BATORRO-8460 format. One record per residue (C-alpha): residue in three letters; chain; z, x, y. Coordinates in steps of 0.1 Angstrom, whole numbers, padded with zeros to 4 digits. Last residue first. Layout:
<recs>
type=Ala; mol=A; pz=Z; px=X; py=Y
...
</recs>
This chain:
<recs>
type=Leu; mol=A; pz=-0127; px=0132; py=0067
type=Leu; mol=A; pz=-0125; px=0109; py=0037
type=Asn; mol=A; pz=-0121; px=0077; py=0057
type=Leu; mol=A; pz=-0157; px=0074; py=0067
type=Met; mol=A; pz=-0167; px=0076; py=0030
type=Glu; mol=A; pz=-0146; px=0046; py=0022
type=His; mol=A; pz=-0164; px=0025; py=0048
type=Cys; mol=A; pz=-0197; px=0038; py=0036
type=Asn; mol=A; pz=-0193; px=0024; py=0002
type=Met; mol=A; pz=-0181; px=0039; py=-0031
type=Tyr; mol=A; pz=-0186; px=0016; py=-0061
type=Leu; mol=A; pz=-0222; px=0027; py=-0067
type=Asp; mol=A; pz=-0212; px=0063; py=-0072
type=Ile; mol=A; pz=-0206; px=0091; py=-0047
type=Asp; mol=A; pz=-0183; px=0116; py=-0064
type=Arg; mol=A; pz=-0160; px=0131; py=-0037
type=Asp; mol=A; pz=-0153; px=0166; py=-0025
type=Thr; mol=A; pz=-0134; px=0171; py=0008
type=Val; mol=A; pz=-0133; px=0206; py=0022
type=Glu; mol=A; pz=-0113; px=0220; py=0052
type=Val; mol=A; pz=-0126; px=0256; py=0052
type=Asp; mol=A; pz=-0097; px=0281; py=0048
type=Ala; mol=A; pz=-0121; px=0310; py=0040
type=Gly; mol=A; pz=-0110; px=0320; py=0005
type=Arg; mol=A; pz=-0094; px=0289; py=-0010
type=His; mol=A; pz=-0116; px=0263; py=0008
type=Tyr; mol=A; pz=-0148; px=0284; py=0006
type=Asp; mol=A; pz=-0141; px=0289; py=-0031
type=Met; mol=A; pz=-0135; px=0251; py=-0035
type=Ala; mol=A; pz=-0168; px=0243; py=-0019
type=Leu; mol=A; pz=-0187; px=0269; py=-0039
type=Thr; mol=A; pz=-0174; px=0255; py=-0071
type=Glu; mol=A; pz=-0183; px=0220; py=-0061
type=Ala; mol=A; pz=-0218; px=0231; py=-0053
type=Thr; mol=A; pz=-0221; px=0249; py=-0086
type=Arg; mol=A; pz=-0211; px=0217; py=-0104
type=Lys; mol=A; pz=-0237; px=0198; py=-0084
type=Gly; mol=A; pz=-0264; px=0223; py=-0094
type=Glu; mol=A; pz=-0252; px=0222; py=-0130
type=Asp; mol=A; pz=-0260; px=0185; py=-0131
type=Tyr; mol=A; pz=-0293; px=0186; py=-0112
type=Cys; mol=A; pz=-0309; px=0216; py=-0131
type=Ser; mol=A; pz=-0291; px=0204; py=-0163
type=Arg; mol=A; pz=-0311; px=0171; py=-0163
type=Glu; mol=A; pz=-0335; px=0183; py=-0190
type=Gly; mol=A; pz=-0308; px=0200; py=-0210
type=Ile; mol=A; pz=-0298; px=0237; py=-0209
type=Pro; mol=A; pz=-0263; px=0235; py=-0194
type=Asn; mol=A; pz=-0252; px=0205; py=-0216
type=Val; mol=A; pz=-0220; px=0191; py=-0203
type=Asn; mol=A; pz=-0189; px=0174; py=-0217
type=Gly; mol=A; pz=-0166; px=0170; py=-0187
type=Trp; mol=A; pz=-0138; px=0188; py=-0170
type=Tyr; mol=A; pz=-0115; px=0158; py=-0166
type=Thr; mol=A; pz=-0087; px=0164; py=-0140
type=Glu; mol=A; pz=-0104; px=0141; py=-0114
type=Lys; mol=A; pz=-0103; px=0113; py=-0140
type=Gln; mol=A; pz=-0134; px=0099; py=-0158
type=Pro; mol=A; pz=-0135; px=0062; py=-0166
type=His; mol=A; pz=-0143; px=0064; py=-0195
type=Glu; mol=A; pz=-0137; px=0094; py=-0217
type=Leu; mol=A; pz=-0161; px=0115; py=-0238
type=Pro; mol=A; pz=-0184; px=0122; py=-0208
type=Asp; mol=A; pz=-0220; px=0131; py=-0213
type=Gly; mol=A; pz=-0224; px=0154; py=-0184
type=Tyr; mol=A; pz=-0192; px=0154; py=-0163
type=Val; mol=A; pz=-0210; px=0168; py=-0132
type=Glu; mol=A; pz=-0233; px=0137; py=-0135
type=Ser; mol=A; pz=-0205; px=0117; py=-0119
type=Thr; mol=A; pz=-0219; px=0128; py=-0086
type=Ser; mol=A; pz=-0210; px=0150; py=-0056
type=Thr; mol=A; pz=-0210; px=0143; py=-0019
type=Leu; mol=A; pz=-0195; px=0173; py=-0002
type=Leu; mol=A; pz=-0175; px=0166; py=0030
type=Phe; mol=A; pz=-0168; px=0196; py=0054
type=Arg; mol=A; pz=-0145; px=0199; py=0084
type=Ala; mol=A; pz=-0159; px=0222; py=0111
type=Gly; mol=A; pz=-0145; px=0256; py=0120
type=Ile; mol=A; pz=-0178; px=0269; py=0136
type=Arg; mol=A; pz=-0186; px=0298; py=0113
type=Lys; mol=A; pz=-0168; px=0284; py=0082
type=Ala; mol=A; pz=-0186; px=0250; py=0085
type=Leu; mol=A; pz=-0219; px=0268; py=0090
type=Gly; mol=A; pz=-0214; px=0289; py=0059
type=Leu; mol=A; pz=-0205; px=0258; py=0040
type=Met; mol=A; pz=-0237; px=0242; py=0051
type=Asn; mol=A; pz=-0258; px=0272; py=0040
type=Leu; mol=A; pz=-0241; px=0274; py=0006
type=Thr; mol=A; pz=-0245; px=0237; py=0001
type=Gly; mol=A; pz=-0282; px=0239; py=0009
type=Met; mol=A; pz=-0287; px=0269; py=-0014
type=Val; mol=A; pz=-0268; px=0254; py=-0044
type=Asn; mol=A; pz=-0273; px=0216; py=-0044
type=Thr; mol=A; pz=-0306; px=0218; py=-0024
type=Pro; mol=A; pz=-0326; px=0234; py=-0052
type=Asn; mol=A; pz=-0359; px=0219; py=-0041
type=Phe; mol=A; pz=-0388; px=0219; py=-0065
type=Lys; mol=A; pz=-0369; px=0213; py=-0096
type=Tyr; mol=A; pz=-0348; px=0188; py=-0077
type=His; mol=A; pz=-0376; px=0164; py=-0073
type=Val; mol=A; pz=-0382; px=0159; py=-0111
type=Pro; mol=A; pz=-0345; px=0163; py=-0119
type=Ser; mol=A; pz=-0337; px=0133; py=-0096
type=Ala; mol=A; pz=-0311; px=0128; py=-0070
type=Pro; mol=A; pz=-0328; px=0147; py=-0043
type=Cys; mol=A; pz=-0300; px=0164; py=-0024
type=Ala; mol=A; pz=-0288; px=0163; py=0012
type=Leu; mol=A; pz=-0255; px=0144; py=0014
type=His; mol=A; pz=-0234; px=0170; py=0032
type=Tyr; mol=A; pz=-0213; px=0152; py=0058
type=Ile; mol=A; pz=-0204; px=0180; py=0083
type=Gln; mol=A; pz=-0177; px=0175; py=0109
type=Asp; mol=A; pz=-0169; px=0189; py=0144
type=Val; mol=A; pz=-0203; px=0201; py=0154
type=Glu; mol=A; pz=-0220; px=0231; py=0170
type=Leu; mol=A; pz=-0253; px=0239; py=0152
type=Leu; mol=A; pz=-0271; px=0269; py=0137
type=Ile; mol=A; pz=-0295; px=0263; py=0108
type=Pro; mol=A; pz=-0300; px=0282; py=0075
type=Glu; mol=A; pz=-0329; px=0274; py=0052
type=Val; mol=A; pz=-0322; px=0254; py=0020
type=Val; mol=A; pz=-0311; px=0228; py=0046
type=Asp; mol=A; pz=-0347; px=0218; py=0050
type=His; mol=A; pz=-0353; px=0207; py=0086
type=Arg; mol=A; pz=-0366; px=0177; py=0105
type=Ile; mol=A; pz=-0340; px=0172; py=0131
type=Leu; mol=A; pz=-0330; px=0138; py=0143
type=Glu; mol=A; pz=-0305; px=0132; py=0172
type=Phe; mol=A; pz=-0284; px=0102; py=0180
type=Arg; mol=A; pz=-0259; px=0098; py=0208
type=Pro; mol=A; pz=-0286; px=0091; py=0234
type=Asn; mol=A; pz=-0297; px=0060; py=0213
type=Arg; mol=A; pz=-0335; px=0055; py=0217
type=Phe; mol=A; pz=-0343; px=0068; py=0183
type=His; mol=A; pz=-0315; px=0049; py=0166
type=His; mol=A; pz=-0337; px=0021; py=0151
type=Ala; mol=A; pz=-0359; px=0047; py=0135
type=Val; mol=A; pz=-0331; px=0057; py=0111
type=Asn; mol=A; pz=-0344; px=0043; py=0078
type=Glu; mol=A; pz=-0380; px=0044; py=0091
type=Lys; mol=A; pz=-0378; px=0082; py=0089
type=Arg; mol=A; pz=-0377; px=0080; py=0052
type=Gly; mol=A; pz=-0358; px=0102; py=0027
type=Thr; mol=A; pz=-0371; px=0116; py=-0005
type=Phe; mol=A; pz=-0386; px=0149; py=0007
type=Phe; mol=A; pz=-0381; px=0137; py=0043
type=Asn; mol=A; pz=-0368; px=0172; py=0054
type=Asp; mol=A; pz=-0336; px=0157; py=0067
type=Ile; mol=A; pz=-0309; px=0167; py=0092
type=Val; mol=A; pz=-0293; px=0139; py=0112
type=Ile; mol=A; pz=-0272; px=0147; py=0142
type=Val; mol=A; pz=-0246; px=0120; py=0151
type=Asp; mol=A; pz=-0225; px=0116; py=0182
type=Asp; mol=A; pz=-0196; px=0093; py=0174
type=Gly; mol=A; pz=-0188; px=0058; py=0187
type=Arg; mol=A; pz=-0178; px=0040; py=0155
type=Ala; mol=A; pz=-0210; px=0021; py=0155
type=Ile; mol=A; pz=-0229; px=0054; py=0155
type=Leu; mol=A; pz=-0208; px=0066; py=0125
type=Lys; mol=A; pz=-0213; px=0034; py=0106
type=Asp; mol=A; pz=-0251; px=0034; py=0111
type=Val; mol=A; pz=-0252; px=0071; py=0101
type=Leu; mol=A; pz=-0235; px=0062; py=0069
type=His; mol=A; pz=-0261; px=0035; py=0062
type=Ser; mol=A; pz=-0288; px=0061; py=0068
type=Gly; mol=A; pz=-0271; px=0086; py=0044
type=Val; mol=A; pz=-0268; px=0062; py=0015
type=Phe; mol=A; pz=-0305; px=0053; py=0015
type=Gly; mol=A; pz=-0319; px=0086; py=0027
type=Ala; mol=A; pz=-0326; px=0096; py=0063
type=Gly; mol=A; pz=-0292; px=0112; py=0067
type=Gly; mol=A; pz=-0299; px=0139; py=0041
type=Thr; mol=A; pz=-0276; px=0162; py=0060
type=Val; mol=A; pz=-0253; px=0143; py=0083
type=Val; mol=A; pz=-0241; px=0163; py=0113
type=Ile; mol=A; pz=-0211; px=0150; py=0133
type=Arg; mol=A; pz=-0201; px=0154; py=0170
type=Leu; mol=A; pz=-0168; px=0135; py=0174
type=Arg; mol=A; pz=-0157; px=0113; py=0202
type=Arg; mol=A; pz=-0120; px=0116; py=0207
type=Arg; mol=A; pz=-0100; px=0086; py=0197
type=Gly; mol=A; pz=-0086; px=0065; py=0226
type=Ile; mol=A; pz=-0074; px=0073; py=0261
type=Gly; mol=A; pz=-0077; px=0041; py=0282
type=Val; mol=A; pz=-0040; px=0036; py=0286
type=Pro; mol=A; pz=-0019; px=0068; py=0285
type=Val; mol=A; pz=-0001; px=0074; py=0252
type=Arg; mol=A; pz=0036; px=0070; py=0250
type=Gly; mol=A; pz=0053; px=0089; py=0222
type=Ser; mol=A; pz=0051; px=0100; py=0186
type=Val; mol=A; pz=0016; px=0089; py=0177
type=Lys; mol=A; pz=0012; px=0090; py=0139
type=Gly; mol=A; pz=-0009; px=0115; py=0121
type=His; mol=A; pz=-0029; px=0141; py=0139
type=Gly; mol=A; pz=-0065; px=0138; py=0125
type=Tyr; mol=A; pz=-0073; px=0107; py=0143
type=Ser; mol=A; pz=-0043; px=0093; py=0161
type=Ser; mol=A; pz=-0025; px=0066; py=0143
type=Val; mol=A; pz=-0012; px=0034; py=0159
type=Gly; mol=A; pz=0020; px=0023; py=0143
type=Arg; mol=A; pz=0040; px=0020; py=0175
type=Phe; mol=A; pz=0016; px=0022; py=0205
type=Pro; mol=A; pz=0031; px=-0007; py=0225
type=Asn; mol=A; pz=0066; px=0010; py=0225
type=Ser; mol=A; pz=0091; px=-0010; py=0246
type=Leu; mol=A; pz=0070; px=-0041; py=0248
type=Ser; mol=A; pz=0062; px=-0040; py=0211
type=Glu; mol=A; pz=0099; px=-0038; py=0203
type=Arg; mol=A; pz=0107; px=-0068; py=0224
type=Asn; mol=A; pz=0082; px=-0089; py=0205
type=Thr; mol=A; pz=0060; px=-0118; py=0216
type=Val; mol=A; pz=0044; px=-0102; py=0246
type=Pro; mol=A; pz=0016; px=-0125; py=0257
type=Phe; mol=A; pz=-0018; px=-0109; py=0261
type=Leu; mol=A; pz=-0038; px=-0110; py=0293
type=Arg; mol=A; pz=-0010; px=-0103; py=0317
type=Pro; mol=A; pz=-0025; px=-0103; py=0352
type=Ile; mol=A; pz=-0026; px=-0070; py=0370
type=Ser; mol=A; pz=-0013; px=-0074; py=0406
type=Ser; mol=A; pz=0023; px=-0064; py=0398
type=His; mol=A; pz=0012; px=-0032; py=0381
type=Thr; mol=A; pz=-0010; px=-0023; py=0411
type=Asp; mol=A; pz=0017; px=-0031; py=0436
type=Ser; mol=A; pz=0042; px=-0009; py=0418
type=Ser; mol=A; pz=0017; px=0020; py=0416
type=Asn; mol=A; pz=0009; px=0017; py=0453
type=Leu; mol=A; pz=0046; px=0018; py=0463
type=Arg; mol=A; pz=0053; px=0048; py=0442
type=Ser; mol=A; pz=0023; px=0066; py=0456
type=Leu; mol=A; pz=0035; px=0059; py=0492
type=Ser; mol=A; pz=0070; px=0072; py=0484
type=Pro; mol=A; pz=0055; px=0104; py=0470
type=Gln; mol=A; pz=0032; px=0109; py=0501
type=Leu; mol=A; pz=0058; px=0105; py=0528
type=Ile; mol=A; pz=0071; px=0141; py=0528
type=Phe; mol=A; pz=0037; px=0156; py=0522
type=Phe; mol=A; pz=0022; px=0137; py=0551
type=Thr; mol=A; pz=0051; px=0145; py=0575
type=Ser; mol=A; pz=0048; px=0182; py=0568
type=Gly; mol=A; pz=0011; px=0182; py=0576
type=Ile; mol=A; pz=0016; px=0164; py=0609
type=Leu; mol=A; pz=0044; px=0187; py=0620
type=Ile; mol=A; pz=0025; px=0218; py=0611
type=Gly; mol=A; pz=-0005; px=0206; py=0631
type=Val; mol=A; pz=0017; px=0198; py=0661
type=Leu; mol=A; pz=0032; px=0233; py=0660
type=Ile; mol=A; pz=-0002; px=0249; py=0659
type=Phe; mol=A; pz=-0014; px=0228; py=0689
type=Leu; mol=A; pz=0016; px=0239; py=0709
type=Leu; mol=A; pz=0010; px=0275; py=0701
type=Arg; mol=A; pz=-0025; px=0273; py=0714
type=Gln; mol=A; pz=-0013; px=0260; py=0748
type=Glu; mol=A; pz=-0042; px=0276; py=0767
type=Lys; mol=A; pz=-0027; px=0311; py=0765
type=Leu; mol=A; pz=0006; px=0315; py=0746
type=Leu; mol=A; pz=-0011; px=0323; py=0713
type=Tyr; mol=A; pz=-0033; px=0350; py=0728
type=Asn; mol=A; pz=-0002; px=0367; py=0745
type=Leu; mol=A; pz=0015; px=0368; py=0711
type=Ser; mol=A; pz=-0015; px=0385; py=0695
type=Arg; mol=A; pz=-0018; px=0410; py=0724
type=Pro; mol=A; pz=0019; px=0421; py=0723
type=Leu; mol=A; pz=0039; px=0411; py=0754
type=Ser; mol=A; pz=0048; px=0431; py=0786
type=Arg; mol=A; pz=0014; px=0443; py=0790
type=Pro; mol=A; pz=0011; px=0476; py=0809
type=His; mol=A; pz=-0003; px=0474; py=0844
type=Lys; mol=A; pz=-0036; px=0492; py=0844
type=Leu; mol=A; pz=-0037; px=0528; py=0856
type=Thr; mol=A; pz=-0059; px=0534; py=0886
type=Lys; mol=A; pz=-0088; px=0556; py=0878
type=Pro; mol=A; pz=-0087; px=0591; py=0892
type=Ser; mol=A; pz=-0101; px=0600; py=0926
type=Tyr; mol=A; pz=-0125; px=0628; py=0930
type=Pro; mol=A; pz=-0136; px=0635; py=0966
type=Pro; mol=A; pz=-0169; px=0622; py=0976
type=Ser; mol=A; pz=-0198; px=0646; py=0972
type=Leu; mol=A; pz=-0211; px=0662; py=1005
type=Thr; mol=A; pz=-0247; px=0669; py=1004
type=Thr; mol=A; pz=-0259; px=0702; py=1018
type=Pro; mol=A; pz=-0286; px=0706; py=1043
type=Met; mol=A; pz=-0305; px=0738; py=1043
</recs>
């Protein structure tokens, strides 16, 4: 029976040990190390030369801008922003970059479709702010603000402030209130509306303006009335629903100011107060 002879066993030949680590050997092949060094050199040159290039560009830009307004005062040249006030932060105490003006505010105006409210909205839009008008059109008219409908910075919400609403704004101008006992009997906006708006101001940290009336003094015994005058009121008269509602609104505003640190401004809106004065209250 034939037998097959198997070849004799021969172990594998040992590979020659590498004299360099594998990673270093990889870098040395195909001149990879040379390309790495060239890349580092180019990057270092860019970062070294960039500050000097930026200084050259800034000097060329300043020299190429024509002077549109003649400088007539050395003081105005050294500090061109002297006397310019920053909104809500007093006077500017240093150099302000060119092009940075007053921050655009997001403002809600309750009762903004009324006579006074619509004119206030016009001024706020002209000033460059974003305005949200809340009105239930109980006494206001949509036509008073219709010319702002295509303005992207204007928004109209049909809502009764007697019911709560959630918004994110910087300031609240609370004008919503029917200025008539006949209308006010059916809509106690002075109390419930003011309470809801004060709660919103507390929740989001907004500044709050309450528009009151001289009716809070009742039948005054002195003319003109001072802020320290408490009035001569009739709590059960025909107009008491309106008068006492405004007095309660002022009480709520001051309680929120003392107890919750809400920034509150309370002003009597009479015929002598215009929208320009109202804008300066907040």
